[in-house]
Backbone as CSV, one residue per row, in Angstrom:
resi,resn,N_x,N_y,N_z,CA_x,CA_y,CA_z,C_x,C_y,C_z
1,MET,70.287,97.771,0.847,69.116,98.048,2.222,69.900,98.758,3.293
2,GLY,69.233,99.552,4.117,69.923,100.074,5.266,69.791,99.230,6.371
3,ARG,70.602,99.573,7.434,70.342,99.229,8.783,69.531,99.703,9.762
4,ILE,68.562,98.656,10.331,67.967,99.295,11.367,68.172,98.468,12.748
5,ILE,68.782,99.712,13.491,68.944,99.497,14.707,68.048,99.665,15.625
6,ALA,67.477,98.846,16.955,66.317,98.842,17.748,67.142,99.216,19.101
7,GLN,66.635,100.067,19.648,66.907,100.253,21.031,66.520,98.932,21.797
8,THR,66.962,98.347,22.792,66.269,97.355,23.314,66.761,96.843,24.677
9,ARG,66.015,96.815,25.868,66.268,96.081,27.038,66.065,94.935,27.093
10,VAL,66.945,94.108,27.887,66.752,92.743,28.005,67.155,92.433,29.692
11,THR,65.980,91.941,30.245,65.851,91.809,31.706,65.777,90.275,32.153
12,ASN,66.686,89.986,32.845,66.664,88.560,33.765,65.410,88.389,34.601
13,LEU,64.051,87.480,34.006,62.867,87.615,34.903,63.392,86.859,36.367
14,PHE,64.043,86.281,36.346,64.358,85.940,37.865,65.183,86.600,38.629
15,ASP,65.722,87.558,38.039,66.566,88.811,38.906,66.511,89.881,38.003
16,GLU,65.360,90.572,38.463,65.097,91.781,37.168,65.858,92.964,38.033
17,ASP,66.854,93.013,38.564,67.749,94.192,38.705,68.976,94.180,37.864
18,LYS,69.052,93.014,37.076,69.945,92.358,35.875,69.453,92.790,34.552
19,SER,70.205,93.761,33.799,69.245,94.293,32.648,70.155,94.570,31.820
20,ILE,70.362,94.490,30.486,71.113,95.283,29.631,70.470,96.132,28.379
21,GLN,70.804,97.335,28.204,70.170,97.942,27.173,71.236,98.066,26.263
22,CYS,70.898,97.868,24.860,71.530,98.254,23.925,71.010,98.407,22.524
23,GLY,71.697,98.775,21.449,71.167,98.916,20.079,70.887,97.181,19.714
24,THR,70.452,96.793,18.969,70.361,95.230,18.481,70.118,95.604,16.855
25,PHE,70.779,95.105,15.952,70.646,94.917,14.675,69.506,94.359,14.198
26,VAL,68.558,94.758,13.770,67.478,93.943,13.015,68.017,93.071,12.124
27,ASP,67.752,91.528,12.311,67.982,90.856,11.411,66.771,89.946,10.954
28,THR,66.151,89.813,9.887,65.191,88.721,9.708,65.606,87.613,9.593
29,GLY,66.736,87.315,9.075,67.117,86.301,8.609,67.287,85.319,10.303
30,ALA,67.657,85.971,11.181,68.009,85.347,12.584,66.550,85.063,13.009
31,GLY,66.456,83.670,13.752,65.107,83.493,14.691,65.315,84.324,16.094
32,ALA,66.117,84.350,17.016,66.224,84.907,18.096,66.696,86.182,18.186
33,LEU,67.000,86.662,19.494,67.772,87.568,20.059,68.957,87.113,20.230
34,ILE,70.283,87.453,19.720,71.528,86.954,20.038,72.309,88.085,20.394
35,LEU,72.854,87.876,21.499,73.870,88.544,22.349,75.349,88.041,22.463
36,PRO,76.353,89.048,22.565,78.007,88.219,22.775,77.726,87.362,24.151
37,SER,78.340,86.481,24.140,78.972,85.643,25.300,79.357,86.359,26.641
38,ALA,80.153,87.530,26.146,80.894,88.315,27.244,79.741,89.261,27.882
39,TRP,78.815,89.687,27.567,77.660,89.948,28.424,76.943,89.278,29.006
40,LYS,76.724,87.887,29.037,76.030,87.058,30.086,76.050,87.282,31.739
41,GLU,77.295,87.633,32.187,77.603,87.515,33.496,76.670,88.842,33.904
42,ARG,76.157,89.950,32.878,75.489,91.151,33.054,73.900,90.998,33.568
43,LEU,73.821,89.892,32.831,72.157,89.282,33.353,72.046,88.514,34.570
44,GLY,73.061,87.948,35.234,73.020,87.161,36.200,73.062,85.547,35.924
45,SER,72.576,84.903,36.750,72.413,83.645,36.336,71.253,83.310,36.193
46,PHE,70.629,82.297,35.236,69.627,81.838,34.769,69.078,80.524,35.241
47,ARG,67.595,80.228,35.422,67.288,79.152,36.093,67.064,78.161,34.844
48,TYR,66.966,78.537,33.567,67.257,77.418,32.494,68.142,77.693,31.699
49,SER,68.687,76.896,30.829,69.819,77.160,29.802,70.290,75.957,29.205
50,GLU,70.812,75.715,28.123,71.322,74.767,27.439,71.982,75.244,25.922
51,SER,72.904,74.206,26.035,73.790,74.543,24.920,73.018,74.347,23.325
52,LEU,73.332,74.791,22.110,72.719,74.588,20.964,73.761,74.872,19.808
53,GLU,73.428,74.324,18.492,74.534,74.694,17.362,73.637,76.002,16.627
54,LEU,74.445,76.849,16.035,73.322,77.862,15.360,74.372,77.804,13.814
55,GLN,73.481,78.009,12.902,74.167,78.116,11.329,74.213,79.622,10.926
56,MET,75.344,79.836,10.707,75.605,81.379,10.178,75.185,81.460,8.615
57,ALA,74.918,82.621,8.478,74.681,82.834,6.969,75.713,82.312,5.842
58,ASN,76.814,82.208,6.273,77.929,81.390,5.425,77.750,79.906,5.404
59,GLY,76.954,79.077,5.938,76.900,77.898,6.423,77.904,77.536,7.788
60,GLU,78.547,78.072,8.095,79.578,77.928,9.347,78.431,77.557,10.866
61,ILE,78.956,76.279,11.413,78.229,75.936,12.567,78.802,76.359,13.654
62,LEU,78.403,77.363,14.729,78.811,77.650,15.908,78.123,77.167,17.036
63,GLN,78.700,76.985,18.300,78.357,76.799,19.374,77.603,77.729,19.998
64,GLY,76.659,77.804,20.756,75.817,78.862,21.755,75.367,78.455,22.687
65,GLU,74.857,79.544,23.475,74.037,78.967,24.888,72.782,79.830,24.776
66,THR,71.666,79.208,25.173,70.527,79.651,25.059,70.057,80.009,26.582
67,CYS,69.730,80.986,27.193,69.055,81.071,28.571,67.974,81.618,28.531
68,TRP,66.936,81.469,29.654,65.545,81.657,29.680,65.018,81.618,31.109
69,PRO,64.056,82.565,31.745,63.363,83.674,30.673,63.876,85.127,30.863
70,VAL,63.758,85.746,29.717,63.969,87.214,30.065,62.723,87.981,29.272
71,LYS,62.846,89.153,29.837,61.970,90.260,29.257,62.472,90.856,28.078
72,ILE,62.247,91.067,27.006,62.748,91.757,25.778,62.080,92.981,25.629
73,GLU,62.428,94.073,25.781,61.415,95.504,25.485,62.172,95.851,24.237
74,ILE,61.389,96.266,23.190,62.052,96.886,22.006,61.343,98.476,22.126
75,GLU,62.053,99.137,21.964,61.762,100.820,22.430,60.599,101.074,21.272
76,GLY,59.338,101.265,22.356,58.088,101.460,21.132,57.268,100.760,20.873
77,PHE,57.693,99.305,21.625,56.839,98.439,21.257,56.508,97.483,22.424
78,ARG,55.570,96.419,22.550,55.179,96.033,23.713,56.230,94.821,24.325
79,PRO,56.479,94.816,25.435,57.545,93.813,25.977,56.863,92.502,25.799
80,VAL,58.133,91.271,25.418,57.730,90.041,25.205,58.738,89.265,26.339
81,SER,58.512,87.874,26.414,58.794,87.079,27.191,59.374,85.887,26.391
82,ASN,60.895,85.538,26.450,61.089,84.999,25.566,62.273,84.182,25.960
83,GLU,63.815,84.101,25.118,64.873,83.364,25.554,66.095,84.508,24.536
84,VAL,67.322,84.495,25.180,68.274,85.203,24.829,69.198,84.138,24.287
85,VAL,70.018,84.198,22.969,71.085,83.242,22.704,72.239,83.892,22.993
86,PHE,73.377,83.264,23.642,74.267,84.044,23.618,75.612,83.243,22.552
87,LEU,76.365,83.992,21.851,77.050,83.598,21.277,78.720,84.238,21.133
88,ASP,79.645,83.668,21.343,80.969,84.286,21.314,81.352,84.976,20.208
89,MET,81.481,86.263,20.552,81.717,87.020,19.265,82.851,87.663,19.363
90,GLY,83.970,87.112,19.941,85.149,87.526,20.062,85.584,88.716,21.117
91,ASP,86.877,89.007,21.499,87.110,89.716,22.559,87.148,91.285,22.338
92,ASP,87.084,91.447,20.956,86.903,93.017,20.331,85.529,93.618,21.186
93,GLU,85.526,94.286,22.001,84.013,94.852,22.294,83.363,95.738,21.111
94,ALA,84.106,96.545,20.502,83.922,97.186,19.294,83.039,96.453,18.236
95,ALA,83.261,95.021,18.231,82.806,94.119,17.133,81.597,93.599,17.349
96,HIS,81.137,93.490,18.754,79.982,92.844,19.204,78.823,93.635,18.613
97,GLU,78.039,92.599,18.126,76.659,93.561,16.996,75.598,92.297,17.913
98,PRO,74.856,92.783,18.735,73.512,91.755,19.015,72.542,91.986,17.960
99,LEU,71.460,90.812,17.623,70.543,91.011,16.567,69.610,90.482,17.005
100,LEU,68.691,91.035,16.659,67.208,91.059,16.853,66.449,90.311,15.804
101,GLY,66.053,89.194,16.276,65.495,88.087,15.078,63.926,88.148,14.902
102,TYR,63.552,87.566,13.938,62.033,87.838,13.493,61.206,87.376,14.691
103,VAL,61.249,86.124,15.415,60.535,85.580,16.574,60.193,86.715,17.445
104,VAL,61.242,87.212,17.828,61.077,88.248,18.909,60.175,89.607,18.435
105,LEU,60.642,89.978,16.974,59.895,90.929,16.152,58.580,90.665,15.985
106,GLU,58.241,89.726,15.863,56.613,89.070,15.678,55.841,89.141,17.082
107,GLN,56.496,88.739,18.112,55.780,88.491,19.356,55.720,90.034,19.830
108,ALA,56.639,90.833,19.436,56.397,92.375,19.841,55.284,93.074,18.964
109,GLN,54.842,92.584,17.934,54.180,93.146,17.281,54.858,94.170,16.417
110,ALA,56.074,93.878,15.736,56.781,94.964,15.082,57.217,94.056,13.766
111,ALA,57.018,95.105,12.964,57.213,94.769,11.552,58.453,95.788,10.918
112,VAL,59.118,94.843,9.924,60.355,95.946,9.102,59.622,96.626,7.908
113,ASP,59.758,98.119,8.019,59.631,98.979,6.868,60.419,98.916,5.895
114,MET,60.473,98.528,4.892,61.872,98.308,3.949,62.218,99.814,3.292
115,LEU,61.140,100.445,3.132,61.468,101.991,2.275,61.843,103.051,3.327
116,GLY,61.244,102.727,4.605,61.353,103.761,5.698,62.781,103.411,6.789
117,HIS,63.386,102.354,6.512,64.513,101.514,7.234,63.991,101.927,8.748
118,ARG,63.031,101.368,9.284,62.610,101.462,10.415,61.508,100.076,10.965
119,LEU,61.233,100.104,12.507,60.355,99.249,12.744,58.863,100.079,12.865
120,VAL,57.826,99.468,12.311,56.798,99.872,12.806,55.472,98.675,13.153
121,PRO,54.573,99.243,14.016,53.693,98.374,14.800,52.578,97.635,13.738
122,VAL,52.836,96.406,14.138,51.498,95.213,13.334,50.455,95.677,14.234
123,ARG,48.818,95.881,13.737,47.984,95.944,14.674,47.436,94.779,14.860
124,TYR,47.667,93.512,14.439,47.242,92.225,14.722,48.404,91.386,14.938
125,ILE,48.337,90.334,15.887,49.046,89.379,15.659,48.557,88.141,14.419
126,ASP,49.357,87.843,13.551,49.072,86.833,12.588,48.628,85.546,13.066
127,LEU,47.628,85.237,13.106,47.344,83.688,13.325,46.790,82.832,12.345
128,LYS,47.468,83.037,10.998,47.050,82.604,9.573,47.799,81.398,9.477
């Protein structure tokens, strides 16, 4: 399977001058938008946050922090309001790989085109 990278802007809704634009790896196995903890300061302070445990694909449990509200804009799709999860991804900036999970994709009405290795618009939000 190919890699899908979506250009994404994340903005702190209580400090709209604070935002991050980056390429995010589309990961339908992840639920949320996950960014490196090292980037948290770039979004300023959040009104709401809490610690949480995250389970990796290999079964490893890691500590993260979820912060909200943020506006998430995936290029070519409608903006959504959600939370961002910060996870320690180490000191090597080149190794930081933001993940874009299925919850945000569904909210933005984006679906994965497996043959074309891209995101495509979904006409309707699924309520079934």
